[in-house]
N, CA, C, O and the ligand as a Tripos MOL2 file, in Angstrom:
@<TRIPOS>MOLECULE
protein
  249   247    63     0     0
PROTEIN
NO_CHARGES

@<TRIPOS>ATOM
      1 N          29.9360  -40.9240  -25.3630 N.3       1 MET1
      2 CA         28.8330  -40.0660  -24.9420 C.3       1 MET1
      3 C          27.5260  -40.8550  -24.9220 C.2       1 MET1
      4 O          27.2000  -41.5820  -25.8600 O.2       1 MET1
      5 N          26.8070  -40.6900  -23.8500 N.am      2 THR2
      6 CA         25.5210  -41.3710  -23.7410 C.3       2 THR2
      7 C          24.4370  -40.5260  -24.3840 C.2       2 THR2
      8 O          24.3130  -39.3300  -24.1200 O.2       2 THR2
      9 N          23.6740  -41.1620  -25.2140 N.am      3 LYS3
     10 CA         22.5720  -40.4460  -25.8480 C.3       3 LYS3
     11 C          21.4210  -40.3450  -24.8640 C.2       3 LYS3
     12 O          21.1670  -41.2560  -24.0750 O.2       3 LYS3
     13 N          20.7340  -39.2170  -24.9290 N.am      4 LEU4
     14 CA         19.5900  -39.0060  -24.0610 C.3       4 LEU4
     15 C          18.3750  -39.7400  -24.6310 C.2       4 LEU4
     16 O          17.9180  -39.4790  -25.7440 O.2       4 LEU4
     17 N          17.8830  -40.6560  -23.8250 N.am      5 LEU5
     18 CA         16.7200  -41.4110  -24.2800 C.3       5 LEU5
     19 C          15.4440  -40.8000  -23.7240 C.2       5 LEU5
     20 O          15.4030  -40.3210  -22.5910 O.2       5 LEU5
     21 N          14.4310  -40.8270  -24.5310 N.am      6 LYS6
     22 CA         13.1230  -40.3130  -24.1370 C.3       6 LYS6
     23 C          12.0870  -41.4060  -24.3260 C.2       6 LYS6
     24 O          12.3210  -42.4030  -25.0100 O.2       6 LYS6
     25 N          10.9460  -41.1960  -23.7090 N.am      7 ALA7
     26 CA          9.8740  -42.1780  -23.8490 C.3       7 ALA7
     27 C           8.5980  -41.4900  -24.2950 C.2       7 ALA7
     28 O           8.2910  -40.3780  -23.8660 O.2       7 ALA7
     29 N           7.8730  -42.1560  -25.1480 N.am      8 CYS8
     30 CA          6.6220  -41.6120  -25.6790 C.3       8 CYS8
     31 C           5.5680  -41.5220  -24.5740 C.2       8 CYS8
     32 O           5.3760  -42.4600  -23.7990 O.2       8 CYS8
     33 N           4.8880  -40.3710  -24.5210 N.am      9 LYS9
     34 CA          3.8620  -40.1710  -23.4960 C.3       9 LYS9
     35 C           2.6130  -40.9950  -23.7800 C.2       9 LYS9
     36 O           1.8000  -41.2250  -22.8850 O.2       9 LYS9
     37 N           2.4640  -41.4320  -25.0040 N.am     10 ASN10
     38 CA          1.2720  -42.1800  -25.3750 C.3      10 ASN10
     39 C           1.4970  -43.6910  -25.3380 C.2      10 ASN10
     40 O           0.7560  -44.4120  -24.6710 O.2      10 ASN10
     41 N           2.5130  -44.1730  -26.0490 N.am     11 CYS11
     42 CA          2.6770  -45.6240  -26.1560 C.3      11 CYS11
     43 C           3.9040  -46.1400  -25.4070 C.2      11 CYS11
     44 O           4.1550  -47.3460  -25.3950 O.2      11 CYS11
     45 N           4.6870  -45.2280  -24.7710 N.am     12 SER12
     46 CA          5.8380  -45.5910  -23.9300 C.3      12 SER12
     47 C           7.0620  -46.0880  -24.6810 C.2      12 SER12
     48 O           8.0150  -46.5460  -24.0510 O.2      12 SER12
     49 N           7.0650  -46.0140  -25.9880 N.am     13 LEU13
     50 CA          8.2400  -46.4110  -26.7530 C.3      13 LEU13
     51 C           9.4410  -45.5620  -26.3600 C.2      13 LEU13
     52 O           9.3280  -44.3420  -26.2420 O.2      13 LEU13
     53 N          10.5820  -46.1940  -26.1570 N.am     14 ILE14
     54 CA         11.7990  -45.4630  -25.8420 C.3      14 ILE14
     55 C          12.5520  -45.1440  -27.1250 C.2      14 ILE14
     56 O          12.7950  -46.0180  -27.9570 O.2      14 ILE14
     57 N          12.9120  -43.8830  -27.2660 N.am     15 THR15
     58 CA         13.5250  -43.3990  -28.4920 C.3      15 THR15
     59 C          14.4180  -42.2110  -28.1890 C.2      15 THR15
     60 O          14.3310  -41.6310  -27.1070 O.2      15 THR15
     61 N          15.2760  -41.8410  -29.1290 N.am     16 GLU16
     62 CA         16.0830  -40.6300  -28.9760 C.3      16 GLU16
     63 C          15.3850  -39.4290  -29.5970 C.2      16 GLU16
     64 O          15.8300  -38.2920  -29.4390 O.2      16 GLU16
     65 N          14.3040  -39.6840  -30.2940 N.am     17 GLU17
     66 CA         13.6230  -38.6190  -31.0350 C.3      17 GLU17
     67 C          12.6610  -37.8410  -30.1450 C.2      17 GLU17
     68 O          12.2360  -38.3220  -29.0940 O.2      17 GLU17
     69 N          12.3230  -36.6250  -30.5890 N.am     18 ASP18
     70 CA         11.3660  -35.7850  -29.8720 C.3      18 ASP18
     71 C           9.9340  -36.2120  -30.1520 C.2      18 ASP18
     72 O           9.0120  -35.9180  -29.3920 O.2      18 ASP18
     73 N           9.7780  -36.9140  -31.2690 N.am     19 VAL19
     74 CA          8.4560  -37.3850  -31.6530 C.3      19 VAL19
     75 C           8.5280  -38.8950  -31.8410 C.2      19 VAL19
     76 O           9.4480  -39.4150  -32.4720 O.2      19 VAL19
     77 N           7.5490  -39.5830  -31.2870 N.am     20 CYS20
     78 CA          7.5140  -41.0350  -31.3680 C.3      20 CYS20
     79 C           7.3400  -41.5080  -32.8110 C.2      20 CYS20
     80 O           6.4780  -41.0110  -33.5350 O.2      20 CYS20
     81 N           8.1710  -42.4760  -33.2220 N.am     21 GLN21
     82 CA          8.0470  -42.9480  -34.6020 C.3      21 GLN21
     83 C           6.9260  -43.9660  -34.7570 C.2      21 GLN21
     84 O           6.6050  -44.3650  -35.8770 O.2      21 GLN21
     85 N           6.3330  -44.3870  -33.6600 N.am     22 LEU22
     86 CA          5.2210  -45.3390  -33.7340 C.3      22 LEU22
     87 C           3.8800  -44.6340  -33.8410 C.2      22 LEU22
     88 O           3.0610  -44.9540  -34.7030 O.2      22 LEU22
     89 N           3.6630  -43.6600  -32.9460 N.am     23 CYS23
     90 CA          2.3290  -43.0620  -32.8910 C.3      23 CYS23
     91 C           2.3340  -41.5580  -33.1330 C.2      23 CYS23
     92 O           1.2700  -40.9430  -33.2140 O.2      23 CYS23
     93 N           3.5350  -40.9490  -33.2510 N.am     24 GLY24
     94 CA          3.6030  -39.5360  -33.5900 C.3      24 GLY24
     95 C           3.3750  -38.5790  -32.4320 C.2      24 GLY24
     96 O           3.2910  -37.3670  -32.6300 O.2      24 GLY24
     97 N           3.2720  -39.1250  -31.2130 N.am     25 ASN25
     98 CA          3.0860  -38.2690  -30.0500 C.3      25 ASN25
     99 C           4.4230  -37.7600  -29.5090 C.2      25 ASN25
    100 O           5.4880  -38.2510  -29.8850 O.2      25 ASN25
    101 N           4.3480  -36.7750  -28.6270 N.am     26 GLN26
    102 CA          5.5360  -36.2100  -28.0130 C.3      26 GLN26
    103 C           6.2030  -37.1980  -27.0690 C.2      26 GLN26
    104 O           5.5380  -38.0080  -26.4240 O.2      26 GLN26
    105 N           7.5320  -37.1200  -26.9970 N.am     27 THR27
    106 CA          8.2640  -37.9590  -26.0590 C.3      27 THR27
    107 C           8.7040  -37.1220  -24.8730 C.2      27 THR27
    108 O           8.7570  -35.8950  -24.9580 O.2      27 THR27
    109 N           9.0210  -37.7850  -23.7640 N.am     28 SER28
    110 CA          9.3640  -37.1040  -22.5260 C.3      28 SER28
    111 C          10.6740  -37.6370  -21.9670 C.2      28 SER28
    112 O          10.9780  -38.8230  -22.0950 O.2      28 SER28
    113 N          11.4590  -36.7400  -21.3350 N.am     29 LYS29
    114 CA         12.6870  -37.1730  -20.6850 C.3      29 LYS29
    115 C          12.3970  -37.8080  -19.3300 C.2      29 LYS29
    116 O          13.2420  -38.4880  -18.7480 O.2      29 LYS29
    117 N          11.1750  -37.5670  -18.8420 N.am     30 GLU30
    118 CA         10.7920  -38.0250  -17.5100 C.3      30 GLU30
    119 C          10.1360  -39.3880  -17.5760 C.2      30 GLU30
    120 O           8.9180  -39.5000  -17.7200 O.2      30 GLU30
    121 N          10.9570  -40.4280  -17.4690 N.am     31 TRP31
    122 CA         10.3880  -41.7720  -17.4840 C.3      31 TRP31
    123 C          11.2190  -42.6730  -16.5810 C.2      31 TRP31
    124 O          12.3710  -42.3680  -16.2710 O.2      31 TRP31
    125 N          10.6320  -43.7680  -16.1690 N.am     32 GLN32
    126 CA         11.2930  -44.6850  -15.2550 C.3      32 GLN32
    127 C          11.0970  -46.1270  -15.6850 C.2      32 GLN32
    128 O          10.0010  -46.5430  -16.0600 O.2      32 GLN32
    129 N          12.1770  -46.8710  -15.6210 N.am     33 GLY33
    130 CA         12.1070  -48.3070  -15.8700 C.3      33 GLY33
    131 C          11.7570  -48.6240  -17.3070 C.2      33 GLY33
    132 O          11.1550  -47.8050  -18.0010 O.2      33 GLY33
    133 N          12.1310  -49.8040  -17.7560 N.am     34 TYR34
    134 CA         11.7410  -50.1760  -19.1030 C.3      34 TYR34
    135 C          11.6750  -51.6830  -19.2470 C.2      34 TYR34
    136 O          12.2590  -52.4340  -18.4660 O.2      34 TYR34
    137 N          10.9600  -52.0930  -20.2520 N.am     35 VAL35
    138 CA         10.9140  -53.5080  -20.6070 C.3      35 VAL35
    139 C          11.3190  -53.6190  -22.0670 C.2      35 VAL35
    140 O          11.0630  -52.7220  -22.8700 O.2      35 VAL35
    141 N          11.9550  -54.7310  -22.3920 N.am     36 ILE36
    142 CA         12.2850  -54.9840  -23.7860 C.3      36 ILE36
    143 C          11.3590  -56.0810  -24.2760 C.2      36 ILE36
    144 O          11.3650  -57.1970  -23.7560 O.2      36 ILE36
    145 N          10.5760  -55.7560  -25.2660 N.am     37 ILE37
    146 CA          9.6470  -56.7280  -25.8500 C.3      37 ILE37
    147 C          10.3360  -57.3540  -27.0650 C.2      37 ILE37
    148 O          10.6170  -56.6810  -28.0560 O.2      37 ILE37
    149 N          10.5940  -58.6380  -26.9620 N.am     38 ILE38
    150 CA         11.2750  -59.3380  -28.0550 C.3      38 ILE38
    151 C          10.2430  -60.0010  -28.9630 C.2      38 ILE38
    152 O          10.3690  -60.0000  -30.1870 O.2      38 ILE38
    153 N           9.2320  -60.5610  -28.3330 N.am     39 ASP39
    154 CA          8.1640  -61.1950  -29.1060 C.3      39 ASP39
    155 C           6.8200  -60.7590  -28.5210 C.2      39 ASP39
    156 O           6.3100  -61.3660  -27.5790 O.2      39 ASP39
    157 N           6.2670  -59.7130  -29.0900 N.am     40 HIS40
    158 CA          5.0470  -59.1300  -28.5230 C.3      40 HIS40
    159 C           3.8570  -60.0810  -28.5690 C.2      40 HIS40
    160 O           2.9150  -59.9330  -27.7910 O.2      40 HIS40
    161 N           3.8920  -61.0600  -29.4800 N.am     41 THR41
    162 CA          2.7620  -61.9790  -29.5780 C.3      41 THR41
    163 C           2.7240  -62.9450  -28.3940 C.2      41 THR41
    164 O           1.6830  -63.5280  -28.0890 O.2      41 THR41
    165 N           3.8790  -63.1070  -27.7290 N.am     42 ARG42
    166 CA          3.9440  -64.0500  -26.6150 C.3      42 ARG42
    167 C           4.1980  -63.3760  -25.2750 C.2      42 ARG42
    168 O           4.3540  -64.0490  -24.2560 O.2      42 ARG42
    169 N           4.2400  -62.0280  -25.2750 N.am     43 SER43
    170 CA          4.5690  -61.3010  -24.0510 C.3      43 SER43
    171 C           3.3140  -60.8540  -23.3020 C.2      43 SER43
    172 O           2.4620  -60.1570  -23.8520 O.2      43 SER43
    173 N           3.2160  -61.2660  -22.0400 N.am     44 GLU44
    174 CA          2.1000  -60.8570  -21.1960 C.3      44 GLU44
    175 C           2.1520  -59.3520  -20.9290 C.2      44 GLU44
    176 O           1.1220  -58.6790  -20.8850 O.2      44 GLU44
    177 N           3.3740  -58.8390  -20.7530 N.am     45 ILE45
    178 CA          3.5500  -57.4040  -20.4810 C.3      45 ILE45
    179 C           3.0710  -56.5880  -21.6720 C.2      45 ILE45
    180 O           2.3740  -55.5860  -21.5160 O.2      45 ILE45
    181 N           3.4540  -57.0300  -22.8580 N.am     46 ALA46
    182 CA          3.0450  -56.3330  -24.0700 C.3      46 ALA46
    183 C           1.5250  -56.3110  -24.1720 C.2      46 ALA46
    184 O           0.9320  -55.2930  -24.5280 O.2      46 ALA46
    185 N           0.9120  -57.4250  -23.8600 N.am     47 LYS47
    186 CA         -0.5310  -57.5330  -23.9170 C.3      47 LYS47
    187 C          -1.1750  -56.5500  -22.9400 C.2      47 LYS47
    188 O          -2.1240  -55.8400  -23.2720 O.2      47 LYS47
    189 N          -0.6200  -56.5340  -21.7170 N.am     48 ARG48
    190 CA         -1.1550  -55.6740  -20.6700 C.3      48 ARG48
    191 C          -0.9780  -54.1900  -21.0240 C.2      48 ARG48
    192 O          -1.8380  -53.3620  -20.7220 O.2      48 ARG48
    193 N           0.1510  -53.8710  -21.6690 N.am     49 MET49
    194 CA          0.4270  -52.4790  -22.0040 C.3      49 MET49
    195 C          -0.1410  -52.0830  -23.3650 C.2      49 MET49
    196 O          -0.0280  -50.9300  -23.7800 O.2      49 MET49
    197 N          -0.7420  -53.0310  -24.0440 N.am     50 GLY50
    198 CA         -1.3290  -52.7360  -25.3420 C.3      50 GLY50
    199 C          -0.2980  -52.5110  -26.4350 C.2      50 GLY50
    200 O          -0.5220  -51.7490  -27.3750 O.2      50 GLY50
    201 N           0.8360  -53.1890  -26.2940 N.am     51 ILE51
    202 CA          1.9230  -53.0280  -27.2620 C.3      51 ILE51
    203 C           1.8180  -54.1160  -28.3270 C.2      51 ILE51
    204 O           1.6790  -55.2950  -28.0030 O.2      51 ILE51
    205 N           1.8840  -53.7250  -29.5780 N.am     52 ASN52
    206 CA          1.8210  -54.7360  -30.6300 C.3      52 ASN52
    207 C           3.0030  -54.6460  -31.5960 C.2      52 ASN52
    208 O           2.8990  -55.0060  -32.7690 O.2      52 ASN52
    209 N           4.1230  -54.1590  -31.0740 N.am     53 VAL53
    210 CA          5.3800  -54.1910  -31.8250 C.3      53 VAL53
    211 C           6.4880  -54.5940  -30.8540 C.2      53 VAL53
    212 O           6.3210  -54.4980  -29.6380 O.2      53 VAL53
    213 N           7.6060  -55.0400  -31.3920 N.am     54 ASN54
    214 CA          8.7540  -55.3390  -30.5470 C.3      54 ASN54
    215 C           9.5650  -54.0550  -30.3380 C.2      54 ASN54
    216 O           9.5900  -53.1680  -31.1910 O.2      54 ASN54
    217 N          10.2240  -53.9830  -29.1830 N.am     55 GLY55
    218 CA         11.0360  -52.8090  -28.9130 C.3      55 GLY55
    219 C          11.2140  -52.5940  -27.4220 C.2      55 GLY55
    220 O          10.9310  -53.4680  -26.6030 O.2      55 GLY55
    221 N          11.6900  -51.4080  -27.1000 N.am     56 LYS56
    222 CA         11.9860  -51.0610  -25.7130 C.3      56 LYS56
    223 C          10.9460  -50.0510  -25.2480 C.2      56 LYS56
    224 O          10.7490  -49.0150  -25.8840 O.2      56 LYS56
    225 N          10.2820  -50.3570  -24.1360 N.am     57 PHE57
    226 CA          9.1980  -49.5060  -23.6820 C.3      57 PHE57
    227 C           9.3570  -49.1250  -22.2200 C.2      57 PHE57
    228 O           9.7380  -49.9560  -21.3960 O.2      57 PHE57
    229 N           9.0690  -47.8770  -21.8990 N.am     58 ALA58
    230 CA          9.1540  -47.3870  -20.5200 C.3      58 ALA58
    231 C           7.9820  -47.8990  -19.7100 C.2      58 ALA58
    232 O           6.8810  -48.0770  -20.2320 O.2      58 ALA58
    233 N           8.2260  -48.1340  -18.4290 N.am     59 LEU59
    234 CA          7.1400  -48.5800  -17.5530 C.3      59 LEU59
    235 C           6.3130  -47.4000  -17.0710 C.2      59 LEU59
    236 O           5.0950  -47.4920  -16.9180 O.2      59 LEU59
    237 N           7.0060  -46.2800  -16.8350 N.am     60 LYS60
    238 CA          6.3230  -45.0880  -16.3280 C.3      60 LYS60
    239 C           6.7990  -43.8740  -17.0980 C.2      60 LYS60
    240 O           8.0020  -43.6240  -17.1720 O.2      60 LYS60
    241 N           5.8860  -43.1210  -17.6680 N.am     61 VAL61
    242 CA          6.2360  -41.8840  -18.3620 C.3      61 VAL61
    243 C           5.4430  -40.7570  -17.7390 C.2      61 VAL61
    244 O           4.2290  -40.8590  -17.5640 O.2      61 VAL61
    245 N           6.1380  -39.6760  -17.4050 N.am     62 ARG62
    246 CA          5.4360  -38.5240  -16.8370 C.3      62 ARG62
    247 C           5.2010  -37.4540  -17.8900 C.2      62 ARG62
    248 O           4.6220  -36.4100  -17.5910 O.2      62 ARG62
    249 ZN          4.2840  -43.4290  -29.1690 Zn       63 ZN63
@<TRIPOS>BOND
     1     1     2 1
     2     2     3 1
     3     3     4 2
     4     3     5 am
     5     5     6 1
     6     6     7 1
     7     7     8 2
     8     7     9 am
     9     9    10 1
    10    10    11 1
    11    11    12 2
    12    11    13 am
    13    13    14 1
    14    14    15 1
    15    15    16 2
    16    15    17 am
    17    17    18 1
    18    18    19 1
    19    19    20 2
    20    19    21 am
    21    21    22 1
    22    22    23 1
    23    23    24 2
    24    23    25 am
    25    25    26 1
    26    26    27 1
    27    27    28 2
    28    27    29 am
    29    29    30 1
    30    30    31 1
    31    31    32 2
    32    31    33 am
    33    33    34 1
    34    34    35 1
    35    35    36 2
    36    35    37 am
    37    37    38 1
    38    38    39 1
    39    39    40 2
    40    39    41 am
    41    41    42 1
    42    42    43 1
    43    43    44 2
    44    43    45 am
    45    45    46 1
    46    46    47 1
    47    47    48 2
    48    47    49 am
    49    49    50 1
    50    50    51 1
    51    51    52 2
    52    51    53 am
    53    53    54 1
    54    54    55 1
    55    55    56 2
    56    55    57 am
    57    57    58 1
    58    58    59 1
    59    59    60 2
    60    59    61 am
    61    61    62 1
    62    62    63 1
    63    63    64 2
    64    63    65 am
    65    65    66 1
    66    66    67 1
    67    67    68 2
    68    67    69 am
    69    69    70 1
    70    70    71 1
    71    71    72 2
    72    71    73 am
    73    73    74 1
    74    74    75 1
    75    75    76 2
    76    75    77 am
    77    77    78 1
    78    78    79 1
    79    79    80 2
    80    79    81 am
    81    81    82 1
    82    82    83 1
    83    83    84 2
    84    83    85 am
    85    85    86 1
    86    86    87 1
    87    87    88 2
    88    87    89 am
    89    89    90 1
    90    90    91 1
    91    91    92 2
    92    91    93 am
    93    93    94 1
    94    94    95 1
    95    95    96 2
    96    95    97 am
    97    97    98 1
    98    98    99 1
    99    99   100 2
   100    99   101 am
   101   101   102 1
   102   102   103 1
   103   103   104 2
   104   103   105 am
   105   105   106 1
   106   106   107 1
   107   107   108 2
   108   107   109 am
   109   109   110 1
   110   110   111 1
   111   111   112 2
   112   111   113 am
   113   113   114 1
   114   114   115 1
   115   115   116 2
   116   115   117 am
   117   117   118 1
   118   118   119 1
   119   119   120 2
   120   119   121 am
   121   121   122 1
   122   122   123 1
   123   123   124 2
   124   123   125 am
   125   125   126 1
   126   126   127 1
   127   127   128 2
   128   127   129 am
   129   129   130 1
   130   130   131 1
   131   131   132 2
   132   131   133 am
   133   133   134 1
   134   134   135 1
   135   135   136 2
   136   135   137 am
   137   137   138 1
   138   138   139 1
   139   139   140 2
   140   139   141 am
   141   141   142 1
   142   142   143 1
   143   143   144 2
   144   143   145 am
   145   145   146 1
   146   146   147 1
   147   147   148 2
   148   147   149 am
   149   149   150 1
   150   150   151 1
   151   151   152 2
   152   151   153 am
   153   153   154 1
   154   154   155 1
   155   155   156 2
   156   155   157 am
   157   157   158 1
   158   158   159 1
   159   159   160 2
   160   159   161 am
   161   161   162 1
   162   162   163 1
   163   163   164 2
   164   163   165 am
   165   165   166 1
   166   166   167 1
   167   167   168 2
   168   167   169 am
   169   169   170 1
   170   170   171 1
   171   171   172 2
   172   171   173 am
   173   173   174 1
   174   174   175 1
   175   175   176 2
   176   175   177 am
   177   177   178 1
   178   178   179 1
   179   179   180 2
   180   179   181 am
   181   181   182 1
   182   182   183 1
   183   183   184 2
   184   183   185 am
   185   185   186 1
   186   186   187 1
   187   187   188 2
   188   187   189 am
   189   189   190 1
   190   190   191 1
   191   191   192 2
   192   191   193 am
   193   193   194 1
   194   194   195 1
   195   195   196 2
   196   195   197 am
   197   197   198 1
   198   198   199 1
   199   199   200 2
   200   199   201 am
   201   201   202 1
   202   202   203 1
   203   203   204 2
   204   203   205 am
   205   205   206 1
   206   206   207 1
   207   207   208 2
   208   207   209 am
   209   209   210 1
   210   210   211 1
   211   211   212 2
   212   211   213 am
   213   213   214 1
   214   214   215 1
   215   215   216 2
   216   215   217 am
   217   217   218 1
   218   218   219 1
   219   219   220 2
   220   219   221 am
   221   221   222 1
   222   222   223 1
   223   223   224 2
   224   223   225 am
   225   225   226 1
   226   226   227 1
   227   227   228 2
   228   227   229 am
   229   229   230 1
   230   230   231 1
   231   231   232 2
   232   231   233 am
   233   233   234 1
   234   234   235 1
   235   235   236 2
   236   235   237 am
   237   237   238 1
   238   238   239 1
   239   239   240 2
   240   239   241 am
   241   241   242 1
   242   242   243 1
   243   243   244 2
   244   243   245 am
   245   245   246 1
   246   246   247 1
   247   247   248 2
@<TRIPOS>SUBSTRUCTURE
     1 MET1         2 RESIDUE 1 A MET
     2 THR2         6 RESIDUE 1 A THR
     3 LYS3        10 RESIDUE 1 A LYS
     4 LEU4        14 RESIDUE 1 A LEU
     5 LEU5        18 RESIDUE 1 A LEU
     6 LYS6        22 RESIDUE 1 A LYS
     7 ALA7        26 RESIDUE 1 A ALA
     8 CYS8        30 RESIDUE 1 A CYS
     9 LYS9        34 RESIDUE 1 A LYS
    10 ASN10       38 RESIDUE 1 A ASN
    11 CYS11       42 RESIDUE 1 A CYS
    12 SER12       46 RESIDUE 1 A SER
    13 LEU13       50 RESIDUE 1 A LEU
    14 ILE14       54 RESIDUE 1 A ILE
    15 THR15       58 RESIDUE 1 A THR
    16 GLU16       62 RESIDUE 1 A GLU
    17 GLU17       66 RESIDUE 1 A GLU
    18 ASP18       70 RESIDUE 1 A ASP
    19 VAL19       74 RESIDUE 1 A VAL
    20 CYS20       78 RESIDUE 1 A CYS
    21 GLN21       82 RESIDUE 1 A GLN
    22 LEU22       86 RESIDUE 1 A LEU
    23 CYS23       90 RESIDUE 1 A CYS
    24 GLY24       94 RESIDUE 1 A GLY
    25 ASN25       98 RESIDUE 1 A ASN
    26 GLN26      102 RESIDUE 1 A GLN
    27 THR27      106 RESIDUE 1 A THR
    28 SER28      110 RESIDUE 1 A SER
    29 LYS29      114 RESIDUE 1 A LYS
    30 GLU30      118 RESIDUE 1 A GLU
    31 TRP31      122 RESIDUE 1 A TRP
    32 GLN32      126 RESIDUE 1 A GLN
    33 GLY33      130 RESIDUE 1 A GLY
    34 TYR34      134 RESIDUE 1 A TYR
    35 VAL35      138 RESIDUE 1 A VAL
    36 ILE36      142 RESIDUE 1 A ILE
    37 ILE37      146 RESIDUE 1 A ILE
    38 ILE38      150 RESIDUE 1 A ILE
    39 ASP39      154 RESIDUE 1 A ASP
    40 HIS40      158 RESIDUE 1 A HIS
    41 THR41      162 RESIDUE 1 A THR
    42 ARG42      166 RESIDUE 1 A ARG
    43 SER43      170 RESIDUE 1 A SER
    44 GLU44      174 RESIDUE 1 A GLU
    45 ILE45      178 RESIDUE 1 A ILE
    46 ALA46      182 RESIDUE 1 A ALA
    47 LYS47      186 RESIDUE 1 A LYS
    48 ARG48      190 RESIDUE 1 A ARG
    49 MET49      194 RESIDUE 1 A MET
    50 GLY50      198 RESIDUE 1 A GLY
    51 ILE51      202 RESIDUE 1 A ILE
    52 ASN52      206 RESIDUE 1 A ASN
    53 VAL53      210 RESIDUE 1 A VAL
    54 ASN54      214 RESIDUE 1 A ASN
    55 GLY55      218 RESIDUE 1 A GLY
    56 LYS56      222 RESIDUE 1 A LYS
    57 PHE57      226 RESIDUE 1 A PHE
    58 ALA58      230 RESIDUE 1 A ALA
    59 LEU59      234 RESIDUE 1 A LEU
    60 LYS60      238 RESIDUE 1 A LYS
    61 VAL61      242 RESIDUE 1 A VAL
    62 ARG62      246 RESIDUE 1 A ARG
    63 ZN63       249 GROUP 0 **** ****
């Protein structure tokens, strides 16, 4: 069974939870695309998206 993944409306973190464990905001089922940040200190994408943790982040969250 595939778990339903959601993305945080605020920081774009992808999670299975209804509430983001990073910033405590609501998550949404409506998201598209994702990036995996392995080393946020060296990632241009992380810098651009304002991400300062490693993890999986959605590119677009509605
Ligand atoms: Zn969040």
